[in-house]
MIGU-686852 format. One record per residue (C-alpha): residue number from 1; residue in three letters; x, y negated, z negated. Coordinates in Angstrom, 1 decimal, always signed. Layout:
(NUM,Ala,(X,Y,Z))
...
REM end
This chain:
(1,Met,(+26.8,-9.6,+9.1))
(2,Thr,(+25.3,-7.4,+6.4))
(3,Ile,(+26.9,-6.4,+3.1))
(4,Asp,(+27.8,-2.6,+3.2))
(5,Asn,(+25.3,-0.4,+1.3))
(6,Arg,(+28.3,+1.2,-0.4))
(7,Ile,(+28.9,-2.0,-2.4))
(8,Glu,(+27.2,-1.6,-5.7))
(9,Val,(+27.9,-5.0,-7.3))
(10,Val,(+28.2,-8.5,-5.6))
(11,Leu,(+30.1,-10.7,-8.1))
(12,Ile,(+30.0,-14.4,-7.6))
(13,Asp,(+32.0,-16.9,-9.7))
(14,Asp,(+34.0,-20.0,-8.7))
(15,Asp,(+36.5,-19.4,-11.6))
(16,Pro,(+39.2,-17.2,-10.0))
(17,His,(+40.6,-15.9,-13.3))
(18,Leu,(+37.2,-14.8,-14.7))
(19,Arg,(+36.2,-13.4,-11.3))
(20,Gln,(+39.3,-11.2,-11.2))
(21,Ala,(+38.9,-10.0,-14.8))
(22,Leu,(+35.2,-9.1,-14.3))
(23,Ser,(+36.0,-7.5,-11.0))
(24,Gln,(+38.7,-5.3,-12.6))
(25,Thr,(+36.3,-4.3,-15.4))
(26,Leu,(+33.7,-3.2,-13.0))
(27,Asp,(+36.2,-1.5,-10.7))
(28,Leu,(+37.7,+0.5,-13.6))
(29,Ala,(+34.2,+1.7,-14.5))
(30,Gly,(+34.0,+3.3,-11.0))
(31,Leu,(+31.7,+0.7,-9.4))
(32,Lys,(+32.3,-0.7,-5.9))
(33,Val,(+32.6,-4.5,-6.2))
(34,Leu,(+32.6,-7.3,-3.7))
(35,Ser,(+33.8,-10.5,-5.4))
(36,Leu,(+33.1,-13.9,-3.9))
(37,Ala,(+33.9,-17.5,-4.9))
(38,Glu,(+30.7,-19.0,-3.7))
(39,Ala,(+27.0,-18.1,-3.1))
(40,Lys,(+26.6,-19.6,+0.3))
(41,Gly,(+25.3,-17.1,+2.8))
(42,Val,(+25.0,-14.2,+0.4))
(43,Ala,(+21.2,-13.9,+0.6))
(44,Gly,(+21.4,-13.5,+4.4))
(45,Gln,(+23.8,-10.7,+4.1))
(46,Leu,(+21.7,-8.5,+1.8))
(47,Ser,(+19.1,-6.3,+3.3))
(48,Arg,(+15.9,-5.2,+1.5))
(49,Asp,(+17.2,-1.7,+1.2))
(50,Trp,(+20.6,-2.7,-0.3))
(51,Pro,(+21.0,-0.4,-3.3))
(52,Gly,(+23.1,-2.8,-5.5))
(53,Val,(+22.8,-5.7,-8.0))
(54,Val,(+24.1,-9.3,-8.0))
(55,Val,(+26.1,-10.8,-10.9))
(56,Ser,(+26.5,-14.6,-10.6))
(57,Asp,(+27.6,-17.6,-12.6))
(58,Ile,(+24.9,-20.3,-13.0))
(59,Arg,(+27.0,-23.4,-12.7))
(60,Met,(+28.9,-23.4,-9.4))
(61,Pro,(+29.5,-26.1,-6.7))
(62,Gly,(+27.3,-25.9,-3.6))
(63,Ile,(+24.6,-23.2,-4.2))
(64,Asp,(+24.3,-22.6,-8.0))
(65,Gly,(+23.0,-19.4,-9.6))
(66,Leu,(+19.4,-20.6,-9.9))
(67,Glu,(+19.2,-21.5,-6.2))
(68,Leu,(+20.8,-18.1,-5.3))
(69,Leu,(+18.2,-16.4,-7.5))
(70,Ser,(+15.4,-18.2,-5.6))
(71,Glu,(+16.9,-17.3,-2.2))
(72,Leu,(+17.4,-13.6,-3.1))
(73,His,(+13.9,-13.2,-4.6))
(74,Ala,(+12.3,-14.9,-1.6))
(75,Gln,(+13.4,-11.9,+0.5))
(76,Asp,(+13.2,-9.2,-2.2))
(77,Pro,(+11.6,-10.1,-5.5))
(78,Glu,(+12.7,-6.7,-7.0))
(79,Leu,(+16.4,-7.2,-6.5))
(80,Pro,(+18.2,-7.3,-10.0))
(81,Val,(+20.1,-10.5,-10.5))
(82,Leu,(+22.3,-11.0,-13.6))
(83,Leu,(+23.3,-14.6,-14.5))
(84,Ile,(+26.4,-15.7,-16.4))
(85,Thr,(+26.0,-18.8,-18.6))
(86,Gly,(+28.4,-21.0,-20.5))
(87,His,(+27.9,-22.2,-24.0))
(88,Gly,(+25.0,-24.6,-24.1))
(89,Asp,(+23.4,-23.2,-21.0))
(90,Val,(+21.0,-20.9,-22.8))
(91,Pro,(+17.9,-23.0,-22.2))
(92,Leu,(+18.8,-22.9,-18.5))
(93,Ala,(+19.2,-19.1,-18.7))
(94,Val,(+15.8,-18.7,-20.3))
(95,Gln,(+14.4,-20.7,-17.4))
(96,Ala,(+16.1,-18.3,-15.1))
(97,Met,(+14.7,-15.3,-16.9))
(98,Arg,(+11.2,-16.7,-16.4))
(99,Ala,(+12.0,-17.1,-12.8))
(100,Gly,(+12.8,-13.4,-12.5))
(101,Ala,(+16.5,-12.9,-13.5))
(102,Tyr,(+17.1,-9.4,-14.7))
(103,Asp,(+19.5,-10.5,-17.5))
(104,Phe,(+21.9,-13.2,-18.6))
(105,Leu,(+25.3,-13.0,-20.2))
(106,Glu,(+26.6,-15.8,-22.4))
(107,Lys,(+30.3,-16.5,-22.2))
(108,Pro,(+32.3,-15.1,-23.8))
(109,Phe,(+30.8,-11.6,-23.6))
(110,Pro,(+32.4,-8.1,-24.2))
(111,Ser,(+33.1,-5.9,-21.2))
(112,Asp,(+30.8,-3.1,-22.4))
(113,His,(+27.9,-5.6,-22.5))
(114,Leu,(+28.4,-6.4,-18.8))
(115,Leu,(+28.8,-2.7,-17.9))
(116,Asp,(+25.7,-1.7,-19.8))
(117,Ser,(+23.6,-4.4,-18.2))
(118,Val,(+24.9,-3.6,-14.7))
(119,Arg,(+24.3,+0.1,-15.1))
(120,Arg,(+20.7,-0.4,-16.3))
(121,Ala,(+20.1,-2.8,-13.4))
(122,Leu,(+21.5,-0.2,-10.9))
(123,Ala,(+19.2,+2.5,-12.3))
(124,Leu,(+16.2,+0.2,-11.9))
(125,Arg,(+17.3,-0.6,-8.4))
(126,Arg,(+17.5,+3.1,-7.4))
(127,Leu,(+14.0,+3.6,-8.9))
(128,Val,(+12.6,+0.7,-7.0))
(129,Leu,(+14.0,+1.9,-3.7))
(130,Asp,(+12.9,+5.5,-4.3))
(131,Asn,(+9.4,+4.3,-4.9))
(132,Arg,(+9.5,+2.2,-1.7))
(133,Ser,(+10.6,+5.2,+0.3))
(134,Leu,(+7.8,+7.3,-1.1))
(135,Arg,(+5.2,+4.6,-0.4))
(136,Leu,(+6.6,+4.2,+3.1))
(137,Ala,(+6.5,+7.9,+3.7))
(138,Leu,(+2.9,+8.2,+2.5))
(139,Ser,(+1.9,+5.2,+4.6))
(140,Asp,(+3.6,+6.6,+7.7))
(141,Arg,(+1.9,+9.9,+7.2))
(142,His,(-1.5,+8.2,+6.9))
(143,Glu,(-0.8,+6.0,+9.9))
(144,Leu,(+0.2,+8.9,+12.1))
(145,Ser,(-2.9,+10.8,+11.1))
(146,Ala,(-5.0,+7.8,+12.1))
(147,Arg,(-3.2,+7.5,+15.4))
(148,Leu,(-3.0,+11.2,+16.3))
(149,Val,(-6.3,+12.5,+15.1))
(150,Gly,(-6.7,+16.3,+14.8))
(151,Gln,(-5.8,+19.3,+12.7))
(152,Ser,(-4.8,+21.9,+15.3))
(153,Pro,(-1.4,+23.5,+14.7))
(154,Ser,(+0.1,+21.8,+17.8))
(155,Ile,(-0.9,+18.3,+16.8))
(156,Leu,(+0.3,+18.9,+13.2))
(157,Arg,(+3.6,+20.0,+14.6))
(158,Leu,(+3.8,+16.9,+16.8))
(159,Arg,(+3.1,+14.6,+13.9))
(160,Glu,(+6.0,+16.3,+12.0))
(161,Gln,(+8.3,+15.9,+14.9))
(162,Ile,(+7.5,+12.2,+15.3))
(163,Gly,(+8.0,+11.6,+11.6))
(164,Ala,(+11.4,+13.3,+11.8))
(165,Leu,(+12.6,+11.5,+15.0))
(166,Ala,(+11.2,+8.0,+14.2))
(167,Ala,(+13.9,+7.2,+11.6))
(168,Thr,(+16.8,+8.2,+14.0))
(169,Arg,(+18.4,+6.2,+16.8))
(170,Ala,(+18.0,+9.0,+19.3))
(171,Asp,(+16.4,+8.4,+22.7))
(172,Val,(+13.3,+10.5,+23.3))
(173,Leu,(+11.7,+12.2,+26.2))
(174,Ile,(+7.9,+12.6,+26.0))
(175,Leu,(+6.3,+15.3,+28.1))
(176,Gly,(+2.6,+15.3,+28.6))
(177,Glu,(-0.2,+15.4,+31.2))
(178,Thr,(-1.9,+12.2,+32.4))
(179,Gly,(-4.2,+10.9,+29.6))
(180,Ala,(-2.6,+13.0,+26.8))
(181,Gly,(-1.5,+9.9,+24.9))
(182,Lys,(+2.2,+9.4,+25.8))
(183,Glu,(+2.2,+5.7,+25.1))
(184,Val,(+0.4,+6.3,+21.7))
(185,Val,(+3.3,+8.6,+20.7))
(186,Ala,(+5.9,+6.1,+21.9))
(187,Arg,(+4.3,+3.3,+19.9))
(188,Ala,(+4.2,+5.5,+16.8))
(189,Leu,(+7.9,+6.2,+17.2))
(190,His,(+8.6,+2.5,+17.4))
(191,Asp,(+6.3,+1.4,+14.6))
(192,Leu,(+7.6,+4.0,+12.2))
(193,Ser,(+11.3,+3.2,+12.9))
(194,Gly,(+13.7,+0.6,+11.6))
(195,Arg,(+13.0,-1.2,+14.9))
(196,Arg,(+9.4,-1.9,+14.0))
(197,Asn,(+10.1,-5.7,+13.8))
(198,Gly,(+11.8,-5.7,+17.2))
(199,Pro,(+10.0,-5.8,+20.6))
(200,Phe,(+8.2,-2.8,+22.1))
(201,Val,(+8.3,-3.2,+25.9))
(202,Ala,(+6.3,-0.7,+28.0))
(203,Ile,(+6.7,-0.4,+31.7))
(204,Asn,(+5.2,+2.1,+34.1))
(205,Ala,(+7.9,+2.9,+36.7))
(206,Gly,(+5.3,+4.5,+39.0))
(207,Ala,(+3.4,+1.3,+39.2))
(208,Leu,(+6.4,-0.8,+40.4))
(209,Ala,(+7.1,-1.3,+44.1))
(210,Glu,(+10.5,+0.2,+45.1))
(211,Ser,(+11.8,-3.3,+46.1))
(212,Val,(+11.4,-4.8,+42.6))
(213,Val,(+12.2,-1.8,+40.3))
(214,Glu,(+15.8,-2.8,+39.7))
(215,Ser,(+15.1,-6.5,+39.2))
(216,Glu,(+12.3,-5.6,+36.7))
(217,Leu,(+14.4,-3.2,+34.7))
(218,Phe,(+17.9,-4.8,+34.9))
(219,Gly,(+17.2,-8.5,+35.7))
(220,His,(+19.0,-10.6,+38.3))
(221,Glu,(+21.1,-13.7,+38.7))
(222,Pro,(+20.2,-16.6,+41.1))
(223,Gly,(+21.0,-15.7,+44.7))
(224,Ala,(+21.2,-11.9,+44.0))
(225,Phe,(+18.8,-11.4,+46.9))
(226,Thr,(+16.5,-13.4,+49.2))
(227,Gly,(+14.0,-15.2,+47.0))
(228,Ala,(+16.0,-14.9,+43.8))
(229,Gln,(+16.1,-18.6,+43.0))
(230,Lys,(+16.7,-18.4,+39.2))
(231,Arg,(+17.9,-15.9,+36.6))
(232,Arg,(+15.5,-13.2,+35.5))
(233,Ile,(+15.9,-11.3,+32.2))
(234,Gly,(+15.1,-7.6,+32.8))
(235,Lys,(+13.0,-5.3,+30.7))
(236,Phe,(+16.0,-3.6,+29.1))
(237,Glu,(+17.6,-6.9,+28.1))
(238,Phe,(+14.2,-8.2,+26.9))
(239,Ala,(+13.8,-5.1,+24.7))
(240,Asn,(+17.1,-5.7,+22.9))
(241,Gly,(+16.8,-5.0,+19.2))
(242,Gly,(+13.7,-2.9,+19.8))
(243,Thr,(+12.3,-0.1,+22.0))
(244,Leu,(+11.7,+0.2,+25.7))
(245,Phe,(+9.1,+2.7,+26.8))
(246,Leu,(+9.6,+3.9,+30.4))
(247,Asp,(+6.6,+5.9,+31.7))
(248,Glu,(+6.5,+8.0,+34.8))
(249,Ile,(+10.3,+8.2,+34.9))
(250,Glu,(+10.1,+10.9,+37.5))
(251,Ser,(+9.0,+8.3,+40.1))
(252,Met,(+12.3,+6.4,+39.9))
(253,Ser,(+14.7,+6.5,+42.9))
(254,Leu,(+18.0,+8.4,+42.5))
(255,Asp,(+19.9,+5.1,+42.8))
(256,Val,(+18.0,+3.6,+39.8))
(257,Gln,(+18.5,+6.8,+37.9))
(258,Val,(+22.3,+6.4,+38.3))
(259,Lys,(+22.0,+2.9,+36.6))
(260,Leu,(+19.8,+4.2,+33.9))
(261,Leu,(+22.2,+7.0,+33.1))
(262,Arg,(+25.0,+4.5,+32.7))
(263,Leu,(+22.9,+2.3,+30.5))
(264,Leu,(+22.0,+5.2,+28.2))
(265,Gln,(+25.7,+6.2,+28.0))
(266,Glu,(+27.3,+2.8,+27.6))
(267,Arg,(+24.5,+0.7,+26.1))
(268,Val,(+25.3,-2.2,+28.4))
(269,Val,(+23.3,-3.8,+31.3))
(270,Glu,(+24.4,-5.8,+34.3))
(271,Arg,(+21.9,-8.1,+36.0))
(272,Leu,(+21.7,-7.7,+39.8))
(273,Gly,(+24.2,-10.1,+41.4))
(274,Gly,(+26.1,-10.6,+38.1))
(275,Asn,(+29.4,-9.2,+36.7))
(276,Gln,(+28.7,-9.8,+33.0))
(277,Gln,(+28.2,-6.7,+30.9))
(278,Ile,(+25.5,-7.4,+28.3))
(279,Pro,(+25.6,-5.2,+25.2))
(280,Leu,(+22.3,-3.6,+24.2))
(281,Asp,(+20.9,-2.4,+20.9))
(282,Ile,(+18.0,-0.5,+22.3))
(283,Arg,(+16.1,+2.7,+22.0))
(284,Val,(+14.8,+4.2,+25.2))
(285,Ile,(+11.7,+6.4,+25.2))
(286,Ala,(+11.0,+8.0,+28.6))
(287,Ala,(+7.9,+9.8,+29.5))
(288,Thr,(+6.9,+12.1,+32.3))
(289,Lys,(+4.0,+14.3,+33.4))
(290,Glu,(+6.3,+16.5,+35.6))
(291,Asp,(+8.7,+19.3,+34.9))
(292,Leu,(+12.0,+17.3,+35.2))
(293,Arg,(+14.1,+20.5,+35.2))
(294,Gln,(+12.2,+21.7,+38.2))
(295,Ala,(+12.5,+18.3,+39.8))
(296,Ala,(+16.3,+18.4,+39.2))
(297,Asp,(+16.6,+21.8,+40.8))
(298,Gln,(+14.7,+20.5,+43.8))
(299,Gly,(+17.1,+17.4,+44.1))
(300,Arg,(+14.3,+14.9,+43.2))
(301,Phe,(+15.8,+14.0,+39.8))
(302,Arg,(+19.4,+13.8,+38.6))
(303,Ala,(+20.4,+16.8,+36.5))
(304,Asp,(+22.8,+14.7,+34.4))
(305,Leu,(+20.1,+12.2,+33.6))
(306,Tyr,(+17.7,+15.1,+32.7))
(307,Tyr,(+20.2,+16.6,+30.3))
(308,Arg,(+20.9,+13.2,+28.8))
(309,Leu,(+17.2,+12.5,+28.2))
(310,Asn,(+16.3,+16.0,+27.0))
(311,Val,(+18.2,+15.8,+23.7))
(312,Ala,(+15.1,+15.0,+21.8))
(313,Pro,(+12.0,+16.1,+23.8))
(314,Leu,(+8.4,+15.8,+22.4))
(315,Arg,(+5.7,+17.7,+24.1))
(316,Ile,(+2.1,+16.4,+23.8))
(317,Pro,(-0.3,+19.3,+24.0))
(318,Pro,(-3.2,+18.9,+26.5))
(319,Leu,(-6.6,+18.6,+24.9))
(320,Arg,(-7.7,+22.0,+26.2))
(321,Glu,(-5.1,+23.6,+23.9))
(322,Arg,(-6.2,+21.7,+20.8))
(323,Gly,(-9.4,+23.6,+20.1))
(324,Glu,(-11.8,+21.8,+17.8))
(325,Asp,(-9.7,+18.6,+17.7))
(326,Ala,(-11.9,+17.6,+20.6))
(327,Leu,(-14.9,+17.2,+18.2))
(328,Met,(-12.9,+15.2,+15.7))
(329,Leu,(-11.5,+12.9,+18.4))
(330,Phe,(-14.9,+12.5,+20.0))
(331,Gln,(-16.6,+11.5,+16.8))
(332,His,(-13.6,+9.2,+15.9))
(333,Phe,(-13.8,+7.3,+19.3))
(334,Ala,(-17.6,+7.2,+19.2))
(335,Asp,(-17.7,+5.7,+15.7))
(336,Glu,(-15.1,+3.1,+16.8))
(337,Ala,(-17.1,+2.2,+19.9))
(338,Ser,(-20.3,+1.9,+17.9))
(339,Ala,(-18.7,-0.5,+15.4))
(340,Arg,(-17.2,-2.5,+18.3))
(341,His,(-20.5,-2.9,+20.1))
(342,Gly,(-22.5,-3.5,+16.8))
(343,Leu,(-24.6,-0.3,+17.3))
(344,Pro,(-25.6,+2.3,+14.8))
(345,Pro,(-23.5,+5.5,+15.0))
(346,His,(-24.9,+8.5,+16.8))
(347,Glu,(-24.5,+12.0,+15.5))
(348,Leu,(-23.7,+14.9,+17.8))
(349,Gln,(-26.2,+17.6,+18.1))
(350,Pro,(-25.1,+21.3,+18.0))
(351,Ala,(-25.7,+21.8,+21.7))
(352,Gln,(-23.6,+18.7,+22.5))
(353,Arg,(-20.8,+19.9,+20.2))
(354,Ala,(-20.9,+23.2,+22.0))
(355,Leu,(-20.6,+21.4,+25.4))
(356,Leu,(-17.6,+19.4,+24.2))
(357,Leu,(-15.9,+22.6,+23.0))
(358,Arg,(-16.5,+24.4,+26.3))
(359,His,(-15.2,+21.5,+28.4))
(360,Ser,(-11.7,+21.8,+29.8))
(361,Trp,(-10.9,+18.1,+29.6))
(362,Pro,(-8.8,+17.7,+32.8))
(363,Gly,(-8.4,+14.0,+31.9))
(364,Asn,(-7.3,+14.8,+28.3))
(365,Val,(-7.8,+12.2,+25.5))
(366,Arg,(-8.4,+9.3,+28.0))
(367,Glu,(-11.4,+11.2,+29.5))
(368,Leu,(-12.7,+12.1,+26.1))
(369,Gln,(-12.5,+8.5,+24.9))
(370,Asn,(-14.5,+7.3,+27.9))
(371,Ala,(-17.1,+10.0,+27.3))
(372,Ala,(-17.3,+8.9,+23.6))
(373,Glu,(-17.8,+5.3,+24.6))
(374,Arg,(-20.7,+6.3,+26.9))
(375,Phe,(-22.2,+8.4,+24.1))
(376,Ala,(-21.9,+5.5,+21.6))
(377,Leu,(-23.8,+3.3,+24.1))
(378,Gly,(-26.7,+5.8,+24.1))
(379,Leu,(-25.9,+7.1,+27.6))
(380,Glu,(-26.2,+10.8,+28.7))
(381,Leu,(-23.3,+13.0,+27.7))
(382,Ala,(-22.2,+14.0,+31.2))
(383,Leu,(-18.7,+15.4,+31.6))
(384,Asp,(-16.8,+15.1,+34.8))
(385,Asn,(-14.6,+18.1,+35.4))
(386,Ser,(-12.5,+16.8,+38.2))
(387,Ala,(-8.8,+16.3,+37.6))
(388,Pro,(-7.4,+12.7,+37.2))
(389,Asp,(-6.1,+12.7,+40.8))
(390,Gly,(-9.6,+13.6,+42.1))
(391,Ser,(-8.9,+17.2,+42.8))
(392,Pro,(-11.1,+19.9,+41.2))
(393,Gly,(-10.2,+20.6,+37.6))
(394,Ala,(-10.4,+23.8,+35.6))
(395,Pro,(-14.0,+25.0,+35.6))
(396,Val,(-16.1,+24.5,+32.5))
(397,Glu,(-16.3,+27.8,+30.7))
(398,Val,(-19.3,+29.7,+31.9))
(399,Ile,(-21.2,+32.1,+29.6))
(400,Ser,(-21.5,+35.3,+31.6))
(401,Gly,(-23.0,+38.7,+31.0))
(402,Gly,(-26.6,+39.9,+30.2))
(403,Leu,(-29.1,+38.0,+28.1))
(404,Ser,(-28.0,+39.5,+24.8))
(405,Glu,(-24.4,+38.8,+25.4))
(406,Gln,(-25.1,+35.2,+26.5))
(407,Val,(-27.2,+34.6,+23.3))
(408,Glu,(-24.4,+36.0,+21.2))
(409,Asn,(-21.7,+33.9,+22.9))
(410,Phe,(-23.8,+30.7,+22.6))
(411,Glu,(-24.6,+31.5,+18.9))
(412,Lys,(-20.8,+31.8,+18.2))
(413,Thr,(-20.1,+28.5,+20.0))
(414,Leu,(-22.8,+26.7,+18.0))
(415,Ile,(-21.5,+28.1,+14.7))
(416,Ala,(-17.9,+27.2,+15.7))
(417,Ala,(-18.9,+23.7,+16.6))
(418,Glu,(-20.6,+23.2,+13.2))
(419,Leu,(-17.5,+24.7,+11.4))
(420,Ala,(-15.5,+22.0,+13.0))
(421,Arg,(-17.4,+19.4,+10.9))
(422,Pro,(-16.5,+18.9,+7.2))
(423,His,(-18.7,+20.9,+4.8))
(424,Ser,(-18.3,+21.2,+1.0))
(425,Ser,(-19.6,+24.7,+0.8))
(426,Val,(-21.1,+27.6,+2.7))
(427,Arg,(-24.5,+26.4,+1.5))
(428,Ser,(-24.2,+23.1,+3.3))
(429,Leu,(-23.0,+24.8,+6.5))
(430,Ala,(-26.0,+27.2,+6.3))
(431,Glu,(-28.4,+24.3,+5.8))
(432,Ala,(-26.9,+22.4,+8.8))
(433,Leu,(-27.5,+25.5,+10.9))
(434,Gly,(-30.9,+26.2,+9.4))
(435,Ile,(-30.3,+29.8,+8.4))
(436,Pro,(-30.0,+31.6,+5.0))
(437,Arg,(-26.5,+31.9,+3.5))
(438,Lys,(-26.6,+35.7,+3.7))
(439,Thr,(-27.4,+35.5,+7.4))
(440,Leu,(-24.6,+33.0,+7.9))
(441,His,(-22.1,+35.3,+6.1))
(442,Asp,(-23.2,+38.2,+8.4))
(443,Lys,(-22.8,+36.1,+11.5))
(444,Leu,(-19.4,+34.7,+10.5))
(445,Arg,(-18.2,+38.3,+10.0))
(446,Lys,(-19.7,+39.4,+13.3))
(447,His,(-18.1,+36.6,+15.3))
(448,Gly,(-14.7,+36.7,+13.5))
(449,Leu,(-15.1,+33.2,+12.1))
(450,Asn,(-13.9,+32.1,+8.7))
(451,Phe,(-15.3,+29.2,+6.7))
(452,Gly,(-12.3,+28.8,+4.4))
(453,Asp,(-9.8,+28.5,+7.2))
(454,Ser,(-11.8,+25.9,+9.1))
(455,Gln,(-12.5,+23.8,+6.0))
(456,Gly,(-9.0,+23.7,+4.5))
(457,His,(-9.6,+26.7,+2.2))
(458,Ala,(-12.8,+25.2,+0.8))
(459,Asp,(-14.7,+27.1,-1.9))
(460,Glu,(-16.9,+29.8,-0.4))
(461,Ser,(-18.7,+30.7,-3.6))
(462,Asp,(-21.6,+28.4,-2.9))
REM end
């Protein structure tokens, strides 16, 4: 059990008369008070984001005020604790102050002294929690940028959506092609949520044999079917308190979909062969590479399950729609691979950057990561344009037209590729391309390119 966040003051004193008097004083001042006769178990009931303060007597049977202070600060050193002392306990109170107590009140003390100290402690507590929230938001933003590399509008929008959904309890449906990074997004949703300390259980429904899907997901009791000799805890139950990521949900049979729908609605699970309903505190993140609405219209997917899952959809854009993100991602993965193999990093040449920009990436980020690994190992940058299932992918863009048109198109591609790299000024961009600044300005204007837009509105004056 956790003490409600609406409680502003937890008051602990074994003297019932003093406890009642202090509680009335705080209550009349408009503060929400929880008064207790002992300190046992209090620390375990206060979360790190509890917005209140603790007022406790020092001398009490069982756990005294100093022990309570130690327990509270072991889980949150910034929680304000005010200690009440009797006459002659001042040296003890000074020891408590050195141990981190916010203030101490020597009996007898006036009511306004108590109220003043409590209000100052509450103001400090609000400031501490606000700073924590700010640091967490900045950390989450940095973490998302490191996981989902890129600056294209679609990836920026995806990061915003993940940041907004992560803190909620909503189940999520992730839509994306094979290799687009669906599990990366699912893990980000888990790690940025209040469930980050709970389990993250990932399961690919498409990789499970039809005969074991229900047992894997829901578990079974002994004797539930031939060969079921002992109880098995299913993935949903194992993920209790955390997140279950269910990939390729479109491959589930209609019978399993019925059970999943019930689980999502009622938050209980029954093991195969059992009658006990096991409550679940779980977030389900499903993922698919198919259009589930179309699958529902064709009778291959339950429409009610589709509408239940589609409350909070997240679409991951394919790499071919992310423009110059391909270059950032490629360099990111290549640098990681170089460090992992203990090799010096390689720098992409303009022609290689142009090739990466022209490629359609049928295998999405997974294909790009593999290509970056080969590049880091010093192997030839050869790109396979077949789709993940082996069928022909979208063709690599071919430069057509006469010689003059081909030269102009290739020139534009090279400049665009160099623009995707960070440059402090037009001068550094011109030097990288080996042309005068005036020539560069002319070519940018001719090809409809803009240095400021691609460099985050950098200074063009140089």
